[in-house]
Backbone as ProteinMPNN parsed JSONL, in Angstrom:
{"seq_chain_A": "MAPWAPPQEVVVAGLYRYSRNPMYVCVLLILLGWAASFGSMGLLAYALLVAVAFYLRVVFGEEPWLSQPHGASWQIYKRQVPRWLSVTRNEA", "coords_chain_A": {"N_chain_A": [[-9.344, 10.023, -1.921], [-9.529, 9.189, -4.57], [-8.817, 7.62, -7.713], [-9.503, 9.17, -9.923], [-9.425, 11.714, -8.977], [-6.817, 12.579, -7.748], [-4.971, 13.444, -4.743], [-3.39, 16.644, -4.266], [-1.145, 16.945, -2.731], [1.267, 14.91, -0.948], [-0.196, 12.402, 0.952], [-0.073, 12.042, 4.369], [-1.344, 11.441, 6.678], [-3.453, 9.702, 9.086], [-3.927, 6.243, 8.385], [-1.901, 6.284, 6.569], [0.365, 7.025, 7.862], [1.561, 4.761, 8.723], [1.745, 2.963, 6.662], [2.507, 3.058, 3.22], [0.669, 2.145, 1.502], [-2.066, 1.555, 2.534], [-4.652, 0.752, 1.718], [-4.291, -1.377, -0.056], [-3.052, -3.172, 1.697], [-5.155, -3.662, 3.494], [-7.071, -4.904, 1.8], [-5.672, -7.254, 1.186], [-5.469, -8.371, 3.759], [-8.154, -8.9, 4.266], [-8.695, -10.826, 2.26], [-6.911, -12.85, 3.078], [-8.004, -13.401, 5.562], [-10.513, -14.426, 4.824], [-9.632, -16.713, 3.474], [-8.488, -18.132, 5.603], [-10.716, -18.379, 7.315], [-12.507, -19.948, 5.827], [-10.926, -22.071, 5.327], [-9.705, -22.368, 2.847], [-7.724, -23.281, 0.24], [-7.78, -22.367, -2.338], [-8.704, -19.701, -2.082], [-6.532, -18.735, -0.656], [-4.474, -19.021, -2.552], [-5.462, -17.235, -4.429], [-5.287, -14.844, -2.935], [-2.51, -14.65, -2.73], [-1.826, -14.285, -5.422], [-3.073, -11.828, -5.883], [-1.569, -10.277, -4.117], [0.947, -10.323, -5.368], [0.272, -9.001, -7.742], [-0.462, -6.467, -6.702], [2.024, -5.7, -5.64], [3.625, -5.501, -7.98], [2.228, -3.486, -9.345], [2.512, -1.314, -7.578], [5.357, -1.008, -7.259], [6.339, -0.765, -9.904], [4.6, 0.977, -11.148], [2.955, 2.93, -9.556], [4.775, 4.094, -7.62], [7.03, 5.121, -9.183], [5.547, 6.99, -10.682], [4.533, 8.706, -8.67], [6.839, 9.954, -7.769], [7.367, 11.854, -9.659], [5.363, 14.116, -9.716], [5.515, 14.87, -7.017], [8.093, 14.963, -6.032], [10.596, 15.959, -3.803], [9.081, 15.83, -1.401], [7.797, 13.367, -1.645], [10.019, 11.647, -1.646], [11.039, 12.009, 0.957], [8.853, 11.107, 2.504], [8.764, 8.474, 1.567], [11.136, 7.459, 2.616], [10.535, 7.514, 5.314], [8.219, 6.007, 5.818], [7.123, 2.67, 5.647], [6.615, 0.59, 2.733], [4.556, -1.344, 2.912], [3.647, -2.249, 5.676], [3.892, -1.227, 9.068], [4.442, -1.532, 12.525], [5.426, 0.294, 14.175], [5.992, 3.797, 14.345], [7.999, 5.937, 12.526], [9.452, 8.849, 13.628], [9.924, 12.063, 12.298]], "CA_chain_A": [[-8.187, 9.622, -2.683], [-9.994, 8.456, -5.738], [-7.867, 7.737, -8.818], [-9.902, 10.213, -10.861], [-9.164, 13.0, -8.331], [-5.731, 12.351, -6.8], [-4.628, 14.612, -3.928], [-2.318, 17.48, -4.807], [0.007, 16.78, -1.834], [1.448, 13.55, -0.427], [-1.028, 12.18, 2.138], [0.746, 11.446, 5.424], [-2.178, 11.333, 7.876], [-4.221, 8.47, 9.261], [-3.206, 4.991, 8.166], [-0.738, 6.552, 5.721], [1.529, 7.199, 8.738], [2.104, 3.438, 9.007], [1.888, 2.223, 5.416], [2.292, 3.881, 2.035], [-0.402, 1.512, 0.727], [-2.962, 0.887, 3.483], [-5.817, 0.127, 1.076], [-3.857, -2.687, -0.555], [-2.828, -4.023, 2.872], [-6.47, -4.07, 4.007], [-7.65, -5.884, 0.873], [-4.972, -8.53, 1.382], [-5.865, -8.932, 5.059], [-9.508, -9.452, 4.095], [-8.587, -12.073, 1.493], [-6.273, -13.862, 3.928], [-8.994, -13.76, 6.577], [-11.478, -15.331, 4.187], [-8.962, -17.998, 3.225], [-8.354, -18.825, 6.893], [-12.052, -18.693, 7.838], [-13.112, -21.03, 5.063], [-9.946, -23.13, 5.119], [-9.679, -22.526, 1.398], [-6.44, -23.106, -0.438], [-8.061, -21.57, -3.526], [-8.687, -18.297, -1.672], [-5.15, -18.411, -0.292], [-3.751, -18.837, -3.815], [-5.959, -15.978, -4.989], [-4.69, -13.759, -2.139], [-1.101, -14.543, -3.112], [-1.784, -13.675, -6.759], [-3.418, -10.413, -5.716], [-0.411, -9.643, -3.482], [1.96, -10.139, -6.416], [-0.234, -7.947, -8.638], [-0.319, -5.196, -5.988], [3.455, -5.388, -5.567], [4.081, -5.05, -9.295], [1.585, -2.197, -9.633], [3.096, -0.272, -6.727], [6.779, -0.813, -7.515], [6.641, -0.363, -11.279], [3.652, 1.956, -11.651], [2.586, 4.038, -8.69], [5.902, 4.79, -7.002], [7.716, 6.002, -10.145], [4.659, 8.091, -11.044], [4.444, 9.641, -7.544], [8.075, 10.724, -7.621], [7.356, 12.967, -10.618], [4.68, 15.345, -9.284], [5.71, 15.218, -5.608], [9.515, 15.2, -5.832], [11.274, 15.81, -2.515], [8.161, 15.405, -0.338], [7.605, 11.93, -1.821], [11.254, 10.965, -1.235], [11.083, 12.046, 2.429], [7.798, 10.195, 2.961], [9.181, 7.116, 1.199], [12.165, 7.038, 3.578], [9.991, 7.451, 6.671], [7.074, 5.094, 5.96], [7.329, 1.464, 4.839], [5.697, 0.374, 1.608], [3.395, -2.156, 3.25], [3.077, -2.153, 7.034], [4.805, -1.073, 10.199], [3.74, -1.411, 13.792], [5.992, 1.477, 14.831], [6.022, 4.986, 13.476], [9.251, 6.699, 12.547], [9.238, 10.287, 13.756], [10.9, 12.847, 11.52]], "C_chain_A": [[-8.578, 8.731, -3.851], [-9.017, 8.646, -6.888], [-8.224, 8.838, -9.815], [-9.709, 11.616, -10.271], [-8.05, 12.835, -7.301], [-5.419, 13.608, -5.988], [-3.437, 15.364, -4.536], [-1.029, 17.373, -3.986], [0.095, 15.321, -1.397], [0.636, 13.428, 0.862], [-0.199, 11.438, 3.178], [-0.038, 11.253, 6.724], [-2.877, 9.99, 7.931], [-3.368, 7.226, 9.07], [-1.951, 5.18, 7.312], [0.503, 6.906, 6.547], [2.255, 5.871, 8.954], [2.373, 2.607, 7.758], [1.676, 3.185, 4.257], [1.116, 3.356, 1.21], [-1.424, 0.819, 1.63], [-4.177, 0.223, 2.836], [-5.458, -1.255, 0.55], [-3.648, -3.655, 0.609], [-4.161, -4.539, 3.409], [-7.141, -5.101, 3.105], [-6.988, -7.245, 1.076], [-5.323, -9.173, 2.717], [-7.265, -9.541, 4.99], [-9.439, -10.784, 3.354], [-7.949, -13.186, 2.323], [-7.214, -14.322, 5.034], [-10.049, -14.707, 6.03], [-10.86, -16.702, 3.968], [-8.853, -18.806, 4.512], [-9.723, -19.258, 7.423], [-12.68, -19.889, 7.142], [-12.169, -22.202, 4.851], [-9.744, -23.426, 3.645], [-8.298, -22.26, 0.815], [-6.622, -22.286, -1.714], [-8.052, -20.075, -3.209], [-7.29, -17.859, -1.269], [-4.321, -18.16, -1.552], [-4.168, -17.527, -4.472], [-5.333, -14.785, -4.262], [-3.224, -13.564, -2.514], [-0.949, -13.922, -4.502], [-2.103, -12.18, -6.692], [-2.249, -9.665, -5.087], [0.69, -9.371, -4.503], [1.533, -9.021, -7.366], [-0.109, -6.569, -7.985], [1.144, -4.763, -5.953], [3.946, -4.819, -6.897], [3.488, -3.685, -9.65], [2.247, -1.063, -8.853], [4.533, 0.03, -7.129], [7.052, -0.264, -8.915], [5.703, 0.703, -11.841], [3.481, 3.163, -10.748], [3.779, 4.803, -8.139], [6.695, 5.637, -7.999], [6.853, 7.206, -10.543], [4.609, 9.142, -9.931], [5.697, 10.49, -7.388], [8.109, 11.917, -8.57], [6.642, 14.206, -10.07], [5.028, 15.799, -7.867], [7.174, 15.379, -5.209], [10.052, 14.916, -4.442], [10.331, 15.338, -1.411], [7.873, 13.906, -0.427], [8.833, 11.166, -1.331], [11.378, 10.924, 0.286], [10.073, 11.055, 2.994], [8.201, 8.745, 2.731], [10.246, 6.583, 2.167], [11.587, 6.793, 4.963], [8.933, 6.371, 6.878], [7.288, 3.87, 5.079], [6.258, 1.307, 3.766], [4.43, -0.341, 2.061], [2.877, -1.919, 4.654], [4.185, -2.015, 8.063], [3.974, -0.946, 11.463], [4.301, -0.254, 14.602], [6.04, 2.615, 13.831], [7.362, 5.67, 13.633], [8.918, 8.171, 12.624], [10.307, 11.024, 12.972], [11.14, 14.185, 12.156]], "O_chain_A": [[-8.01, 7.66, -4.064], [-8.442, 9.725, -7.031], [-7.342, 9.38, -10.48], [-9.82, 12.604, -10.996], [-8.306, 12.94, -6.102], [-5.585, 14.721, -6.489], [-2.598, 14.782, -5.224], [0.054, 17.675, -4.488], [-0.889, 14.585, -1.468], [0.768, 14.259, 1.762], [0.314, 10.349, 2.917], [0.549, 10.936, 7.758], [-2.894, 9.238, 6.957], [-2.229, 7.163, 9.533], [-1.05, 4.342, 7.328], [1.585, 7.069, 5.984], [3.429, 5.857, 9.325], [3.148, 1.651, 7.801], [0.778, 4.027, 4.297], [0.625, 4.049, 0.319], [-1.629, -0.388, 1.504], [-4.681, -0.772, 3.356], [-6.236, -2.198, 0.694], [-4.023, -4.824, 0.52], [-4.283, -5.718, 3.742], [-7.719, -6.069, 3.598], [-7.67, -8.268, 1.13], [-5.461, -10.394, 2.798], [-7.522, -10.583, 5.592], [-10.057, -11.762, 3.775], [-8.395, -14.332, 2.276], [-7.219, -15.497, 5.401], [-10.433, -15.673, 6.69], [-11.485, -17.727, 4.24], [-9.093, -20.013, 4.518], [-9.873, -20.374, 7.922], [-13.306, -20.736, 7.78], [-12.555, -23.214, 4.266], [-9.625, -24.583, 3.241], [-7.778, -21.147, 0.895], [-5.702, -21.579, -2.126], [-7.477, -19.277, -3.95], [-6.907, -16.717, -1.52], [-3.555, -17.199, -1.612], [-3.333, -16.797, -5.006], [-4.9, -13.826, -4.901], [-2.752, -12.43, -2.605], [-0.04, -13.123, -4.729], [-1.469, -11.371, -7.37], [-1.962, -8.534, -5.479], [1.296, -8.299, -4.493], [2.353, -8.187, -7.75], [0.302, -5.61, -8.638], [1.462, -3.601, -6.205], [4.605, -3.779, -6.93], [4.183, -2.828, -10.196], [2.508, 0.01, -9.397], [4.893, 1.192, -7.32], [7.904, 0.608, -9.085], [5.979, 1.274, -12.896], [3.82, 4.285, -11.126], [3.796, 6.033, -8.183], [7.01, 6.785, -7.686], [7.368, 8.31, -10.719], [4.638, 10.34, -10.214], [5.62, 11.627, -6.922], [8.813, 12.892, -8.307], [7.266, 15.262, -9.969], [4.86, 16.973, -7.538], [7.453, 15.895, -4.127], [9.979, 13.788, -3.954], [10.727, 14.532, -0.569], [7.722, 13.244, 0.6], [8.694, 10.14, -0.666], [11.783, 9.903, 0.844], [10.407, 10.255, 3.867], [8.004, 7.893, 3.596], [10.253, 5.397, 2.495], [12.094, 5.954, 5.708], [8.766, 5.874, 7.991], [7.599, 4.005, 3.896], [5.149, 1.827, 3.887], [3.335, 0.024, 1.634], [1.76, -1.428, 4.813], [5.259, -2.604, 7.941], [2.916, -0.316, 11.457], [3.713, 0.138, 15.61], [6.118, 2.401, 12.621], [7.802, 5.949, 14.749], [8.184, 8.69, 11.784], [11.475, 10.635, 12.991], [11.928, 14.98, 11.644]]}, "name": "protein", "num_of_chains": 1, "seq": "MAPWAPPQEVVVAGLYRYSRNPMYVCVLLILLGWAASFGSMGLLAYALLVAVAFYLRVVFGEEPWLSQPHGASWQIYKRQVPRWLSVTRNEA"}
C-alpha cells in the first residue's frame, strides 16, 4: 500500500478491519510509548502535534480523495470501520 502504487480496491483485510488508518495509529502508539518510557513531555507534545497532523491529513485529504475512485465501496467501508481504532469488529 505504497503511495506511489495505491491499491485498486478498498483494502478491508488485516488491521484494516479494525481501523481505516492502522499505520497512523501504530505511529502514534510508538510515539506515545516513547514519551511514557522516557517520561518526556517534549515527546508527548510531539505525539500530539503528529496526531493533529494525521487527523487533518485524513479528514481533509485522504478521505475526500478515496470517495472519488472507490465510491460506494468506500462509503460502506467507512460506515463499518472506525477512522482510528476499534476493539470490536462490526459484521456486515
